[in-house]
C-alpha positions as CSV (number, residue, x, y, z in Angstrom):
1,M,-137.8,144.7,-100.3
2,K,-138.5,144.4,-96.6
3,K,-141.9,142.9,-95.9
4,S,-143.0,145.2,-93.0
5,F,-142.4,148.7,-91.8
6,D,-140.2,149.6,-88.9
7,G,-142.3,152.8,-88.3
8,N,-143.3,156.2,-89.5
9,A,-140.3,158.4,-90.4
10,I,-139.4,162.0,-90.5
11,V,-136.3,162.3,-92.7
12,Y,-133.8,164.9,-91.4
13,C,-132.0,166.7,-94.2
14,E,-131.4,170.3,-92.9
15,G,-129.6,172.4,-95.4
16,A,-129.0,169.6,-97.9
17,F,-132.2,168.4,-99.5
18,G,-131.8,168.7,-103.3
19,T,-128.0,168.6,-103.1
20,T,-125.5,165.7,-103.3
21,N,-125.2,165.9,-99.5
22,G,-128.8,164.8,-99.2
23,K,-128.7,161.6,-101.2
24,T,-129.8,159.4,-98.4
25,A,-132.9,161.6,-97.9
26,H,-133.4,161.5,-101.7
27,G,-133.4,157.8,-101.7
28,L,-135.9,157.5,-98.9
29,V,-138.3,160.1,-100.5
30,R,-138.2,158.1,-103.8
31,R,-138.8,154.7,-102.2
32,S,-138.7,153.0,-98.8
33,G,-139.8,149.6,-97.7
34,R,-138.4,150.1,-94.2
35,Y,-140.3,153.2,-93.1
36,R,-143.5,155.0,-94.1
37,I,-142.0,158.4,-95.0
38,L,-144.1,161.2,-93.5
39,S,-142.0,164.3,-94.3
40,V,-138.6,165.9,-94.7
41,V,-137.0,168.5,-92.5
42,D,-135.1,171.2,-94.3
43,S,-135.7,174.9,-93.5
44,H,-134.3,175.9,-96.8
45,H,-137.4,174.3,-98.5
46,G,-139.9,174.8,-95.7
47,D,-143.6,174.1,-96.7
48,G,-142.5,172.6,-100.0
49,D,-143.1,169.3,-101.6
50,A,-140.2,166.8,-101.6
51,G,-141.1,165.4,-104.9
52,L,-141.2,168.8,-106.6
53,V,-137.9,169.8,-105.2
54,L,-136.2,166.6,-106.1
55,D,-137.8,165.5,-109.4
56,G,-140.2,168.2,-110.4
57,K,-143.1,165.9,-109.7
58,R,-145.3,166.3,-106.6
59,N,-145.2,163.2,-104.3
60,H,-147.2,164.7,-101.4
61,I,-144.3,164.3,-98.9
62,P,-144.2,167.7,-97.2
63,I,-141.0,169.5,-96.2
64,H,-141.1,171.1,-92.8
65,K,-138.9,173.9,-91.4
66,S,-138.0,172.1,-88.2
67,V,-138.2,168.8,-86.3
68,M,-140.8,170.1,-84.0
69,D,-143.0,171.3,-86.9
70,A,-142.7,167.9,-88.5
71,I,-143.6,166.1,-85.3
72,G,-146.5,168.4,-84.6
73,A,-147.9,168.0,-88.1
74,F,-148.6,164.3,-87.5
75,S,-149.1,164.2,-83.8
76,N,-152.9,163.8,-84.0
77,S,-152.9,161.7,-87.2
78,A,-153.6,157.9,-87.4
79,R,-149.8,157.4,-88.1
80,P,-147.8,159.7,-85.8
81,A,-144.0,159.8,-86.3
82,T,-142.1,157.1,-84.6
83,H,-138.6,157.6,-86.1
84,L,-136.3,160.4,-87.1
85,V,-134.0,159.2,-89.9
86,V,-130.8,161.2,-90.5
87,G,-130.9,161.7,-94.3
88,L,-127.7,163.7,-94.6
89,A,-124.7,162.3,-96.5
90,P,-122.0,164.9,-96.0
91,D,-118.4,164.4,-97.4
92,G,-116.7,161.8,-95.3
93,G,-119.9,160.8,-93.6
94,R,-119.2,162.7,-90.4
95,F,-121.8,164.1,-88.1
96,P,-122.3,167.8,-88.6
97,P,-122.4,169.5,-85.1
98,Y,-125.5,171.5,-85.9
99,V,-127.5,168.3,-86.1
100,R,-127.0,167.3,-82.5
101,K,-129.6,169.7,-81.1
102,D,-132.3,168.5,-83.5
103,V,-131.6,164.8,-82.8
104,L,-131.8,165.4,-79.1
105,S,-135.2,167.2,-79.6
106,A,-136.4,164.1,-81.5
107,L,-135.3,161.8,-78.8
108,E,-136.9,164.0,-76.1
109,Q,-140.2,163.8,-78.1
110,G,-140.0,160.0,-78.0
111,L,-138.8,159.3,-81.5
112,N,-136.4,156.5,-82.4
113,V,-133.3,157.7,-84.3
114,D,-131.6,156.0,-87.2
115,S,-128.3,157.4,-88.5
116,G,-126.0,156.2,-91.3
117,L,-123.2,158.5,-90.4
118,H,-119.7,157.4,-89.2
119,D,-120.0,159.2,-85.8
120,F,-122.1,156.9,-83.7
121,L,-124.9,158.7,-82.0
122,S,-125.4,155.8,-79.5
123,E,-122.0,156.7,-78.1
124,D,-123.0,160.2,-77.2
125,A,-123.7,160.1,-73.5
126,E,-126.5,162.7,-73.5
127,M,-128.2,161.1,-76.5
128,S,-128.1,157.6,-75.2
129,A,-129.3,158.8,-71.7
130,M,-132.3,160.5,-73.3
131,A,-133.1,157.5,-75.4
132,E,-133.0,155.3,-72.4
133,K,-135.2,157.8,-70.4
134,K,-137.8,157.9,-73.3
135,G,-137.7,154.1,-74.0
136,V,-136.6,154.6,-77.6
137,R,-133.7,153.3,-79.7
138,I,-130.8,154.7,-81.5
139,R,-129.5,152.7,-84.4
140,D,-126.1,153.5,-86.0
141,I,-126.4,151.8,-89.3
142,R,-122.7,152.1,-90.1
143,R,-121.6,150.4,-86.9
144,P,-119.2,147.5,-87.9
145,P,-120.7,144.0,-87.7
146,E,-119.0,141.6,-85.3
147,R,-116.0,140.0,-87.0
148,K,-117.2,136.5,-86.2
149,N,-120.1,137.0,-88.5
150,L,-118.1,138.3,-91.5
151,H,-117.1,136.3,-94.6
152,F,-113.8,136.1,-96.4
153,F,-113.8,135.6,-100.2
154,S,-114.1,131.9,-101.0
155,G,-114.9,131.6,-104.7
156,K,-118.5,130.5,-104.1
157,I,-119.6,133.4,-106.3
158,E,-118.9,131.1,-109.3
159,E,-122.0,129.1,-108.3
160,V,-124.2,132.1,-109.3
161,S,-125.5,131.4,-112.8
162,C,-128.0,134.2,-113.3
163,L,-127.3,137.4,-115.2
164,N,-125.4,139.7,-112.8
165,V,-125.3,143.3,-113.7
166,A,-123.3,146.0,-111.8
167,V,-124.4,149.6,-111.8
168,L,-121.2,151.6,-111.4
169,G,-120.6,155.4,-111.7
170,T,-118.1,157.9,-112.9
171,D,-118.4,159.7,-109.6
172,S,-119.9,159.4,-106.1
173,A,-123.4,160.7,-105.4
174,I,-124.3,160.3,-109.0
175,G,-127.5,158.1,-108.9
176,K,-126.1,154.6,-109.1
177,R,-128.5,153.2,-106.4
178,T,-131.5,155.0,-107.9
179,T,-130.8,153.6,-111.3
180,A,-130.3,150.1,-109.8
181,W,-133.7,150.2,-108.2
182,I,-135.3,151.5,-111.5
183,L,-133.6,148.8,-113.4
184,A,-134.7,146.1,-110.9
185,D,-138.3,147.3,-111.0
186,A,-138.2,147.4,-114.8
187,M,-137.0,143.8,-115.0
188,Q,-139.8,142.7,-112.6
189,E,-142.3,144.5,-114.8
190,A,-140.9,142.7,-117.9
191,G,-141.6,139.4,-116.2
192,Y,-138.1,138.6,-114.9
193,A,-137.4,137.8,-111.2
194,A,-134.9,140.4,-110.3
195,E,-133.1,141.1,-107.0
196,M,-131.2,144.3,-106.1
197,I,-128.1,143.8,-104.1
198,G,-127.5,146.8,-101.9
199,T,-124.0,148.0,-100.9
200,G,-124.6,151.1,-98.7
201,Q,-126.6,152.4,-95.7
202,T,-129.2,154.1,-97.9
203,A,-130.2,150.9,-99.6
204,W,-130.5,149.3,-96.1
205,M,-132.7,152.1,-95.0
206,Q,-134.8,151.6,-98.1
207,G,-135.4,148.0,-97.1
208,V,-133.2,146.1,-99.6
209,R,-133.5,142.4,-98.9
210,Y,-129.9,141.4,-99.7
211,G,-126.8,143.5,-99.3
212,I,-124.0,144.9,-97.2
213,I,-123.0,148.3,-95.8
214,L,-119.6,148.5,-97.4
215,D,-118.5,151.6,-95.5
216,S,-118.9,149.7,-92.2
217,L,-116.5,146.8,-93.1
218,I,-112.9,146.1,-92.4
219,N,-111.2,146.0,-95.8
220,D,-110.1,142.3,-95.5
221,F,-113.8,141.3,-95.4
222,V,-115.3,143.6,-98.1
223,S,-114.8,141.2,-101.0
224,G,-116.1,138.3,-98.9
225,E,-119.2,140.2,-97.8
226,I,-120.0,141.3,-101.4
227,E,-119.6,137.7,-102.6
228,H,-121.7,136.3,-99.7
229,A,-124.6,138.8,-100.4
230,V,-124.8,137.9,-104.1
231,W,-124.4,134.2,-103.4
232,R,-127.0,134.2,-100.6
233,A,-129.5,136.0,-102.9
234,W,-128.9,133.4,-105.6
235,R,-129.2,130.5,-103.2
236,E,-132.4,131.6,-101.5
237,V,-134.5,133.2,-104.3
238,R,-132.9,132.1,-107.6
239,P,-133.5,135.4,-109.5
240,K,-133.1,135.6,-113.2
241,V,-131.3,138.9,-112.8
242,M,-129.3,140.5,-110.1
243,I,-128.6,144.2,-110.0
244,L,-125.5,145.1,-108.0
245,E,-125.4,148.6,-106.6
246,G,-122.0,150.4,-107.1
247,Q,-120.1,152.6,-104.7
248,G,-118.1,155.7,-105.4
249,S,-116.2,155.4,-108.7
250,L,-112.9,153.9,-109.7
251,M,-111.1,157.2,-110.1
252,N,-112.7,159.4,-107.4
253,P,-109.8,160.7,-105.2
254,A,-111.8,160.1,-101.9
255,Y,-114.2,157.3,-102.8
256,P,-112.3,155.0,-105.2
257,G,-115.0,152.3,-104.8
258,G,-116.1,149.9,-107.5
259,F,-113.0,147.7,-107.8
260,E,-114.1,145.3,-105.0
261,I,-117.6,145.1,-106.6
262,L,-116.0,144.2,-109.9
263,A,-113.5,141.8,-108.4
264,A,-115.8,140.0,-105.9
265,G,-119.3,140.5,-107.3
266,R,-118.1,139.1,-110.7
267,P,-120.7,140.9,-112.8
268,D,-121.3,139.8,-116.4
269,M,-121.6,143.3,-117.5
270,V,-121.7,146.9,-116.3
271,V,-124.2,149.8,-116.6
272,L,-122.3,153.0,-116.1
273,Q,-124.1,156.1,-114.5
274,H,-122.7,159.4,-115.7
275,A,-123.5,163.1,-115.1
276,P,-122.5,165.0,-118.3
277,G,-123.1,168.3,-116.5
278,R,-120.3,167.6,-114.0
279,R,-116.8,168.9,-114.6
280,E,-115.2,168.0,-111.2
281,Y,-115.5,165.2,-108.7
282,D,-118.3,165.7,-106.2
283,G,-117.0,167.7,-103.3
284,F,-113.5,168.2,-104.7
285,P,-113.0,171.4,-106.6
286,G,-109.8,171.2,-108.7
287,Y,-110.1,167.5,-109.4
288,P,-111.4,167.3,-112.9
289,L,-113.7,164.3,-113.6
290,H,-111.9,161.9,-115.8
291,P,-113.3,161.6,-119.4
292,L,-116.1,159.1,-119.8
293,E,-114.1,157.2,-122.4
294,K,-111.2,156.6,-120.0
295,Q,-113.6,155.5,-117.2
296,I,-115.1,153.0,-119.6
297,Q,-111.7,151.7,-120.5
298,A,-110.7,151.3,-116.9
299,I,-113.8,149.3,-116.0
300,E,-113.4,147.0,-119.0
301,L,-109.7,146.6,-118.4
302,L,-110.1,145.7,-114.7
303,S,-113.2,143.4,-115.2
304,D,-112.7,142.1,-118.7
305,K,-116.5,142.7,-119.0
306,P,-118.3,145.1,-121.2
307,V,-120.0,148.4,-120.3
308,V,-123.2,147.9,-122.1
309,A,-125.1,151.1,-121.4
310,I,-124.6,154.6,-120.1
311,T,-127.3,155.9,-117.7
312,V,-127.4,159.7,-117.6
313,N,-127.8,161.8,-114.4
314,H,-129.5,164.9,-115.7
315,E,-128.4,167.4,-113.0
316,G,-127.6,170.8,-114.5
317,L,-129.1,169.8,-117.9
318,K,-132.2,171.2,-119.5
319,P,-134.8,168.6,-120.2
320,G,-134.9,169.4,-124.0
321,D,-131.2,168.8,-124.2
322,I,-131.1,165.3,-122.7
323,P,-131.9,163.4,-125.9
324,G,-129.2,165.1,-127.9
325,I,-126.7,164.6,-125.0
326,C,-127.5,160.9,-125.0
327,H,-127.1,160.7,-128.7
328,D,-123.7,162.4,-128.5
329,I,-122.6,160.0,-125.8
330,T,-123.5,157.0,-128.0
331,R,-121.8,158.6,-131.0
332,H,-118.6,159.1,-129.1
333,T,-118.5,155.8,-127.2
334,G,-120.5,153.4,-129.3
335,I,-122.6,152.6,-126.2
336,P,-126.4,153.4,-125.9
337,A,-127.2,156.1,-123.4
338,F,-130.5,156.7,-121.5
339,D,-131.9,158.9,-118.8
340,V,-133.8,156.2,-116.9
341,L,-135.0,158.5,-114.1
342,Q,-136.8,160.7,-116.7
343,D,-137.8,158.0,-119.3
344,G,-137.7,154.7,-117.4
345,A,-135.5,151.6,-118.1
346,G,-137.5,149.9,-120.8
347,E,-134.8,150.3,-123.5
348,L,-132.2,149.2,-121.0
349,V,-134.1,146.1,-120.3
350,Q,-134.1,145.3,-124.0
351,I,-130.3,145.6,-124.1
352,L,-130.0,143.1,-121.2
353,E,-132.7,140.7,-122.2
354,P,-130.6,138.6,-124.7
355,H,-128.2,137.9,-121.9
356,I,-130.7,136.5,-119.4
357,K,-130.0,132.9,-118.9
358,S,-132.7,130.3,-119.4
């Protein structure tokens, strides 16, 4: 994780907190090494607690009804807000028009703005003029890096000799990153040096030490950048375990991510995140989710590596039903299944431990 904070952040998630379109905000509420998270903005949950809405557990991060309410709540505190972070993750990653007024208000109040959407706020003339007037900064996290700094796949990934585990998913917005963090933390608690390799803008916002923002890259360089991130982490810190965050899913019609991670990241094994309560791909009614067994077969065929565990996203499930659902998954697939968000990753660590290289 990043060693120092960039500032004190209000996370903007109007109309989307607690839905799959709020996954960036969810990640920041659950953990962030880049910002001190002060509050969330979503008028649908005004005056609530972010942890209660998201995980049923109070985390004392308040939800405010508006940007101005959020700024005012901390204006006289020892840590007033310094940043507005756009926590929305809509389909296609485009900037919803209704957000513009709120972002302008934040800039006018002297807040820096960080956004991971595909429409670059720094290219909006009114926003950039306001930022300049107030002496603050707009950062577009998905802005493509300069090509001279990008890497093409070279094969140096073969130098990496620690256990390398990819956390892939059967769909987008299904909890791959959260599970990857939980697993990395559990490995650390078990006494193994572990490093999470981030692959998206939310992991960057959370302060991941090594990673890429895959959606910002020209396709020719995606594999090389994945390889370079894994190799660089190995070269610099020599972890015992690396956890590689997945993107999309192999069979999602709009986000068929995952293949580059398998091909270039060269994982030794795969942990597969799955939501048993989902019937269709996220955001695409009429596109049935491919059966879990078929998704496992596809991953193992493409990578020639095993899926060693299924981690369950419990959306739409009753807590008392989860153990039975995990048991049924194991019975049908022969692969152990866990809800690590609810129960922790201790059992998953035990599955991986025999593969950790001395």
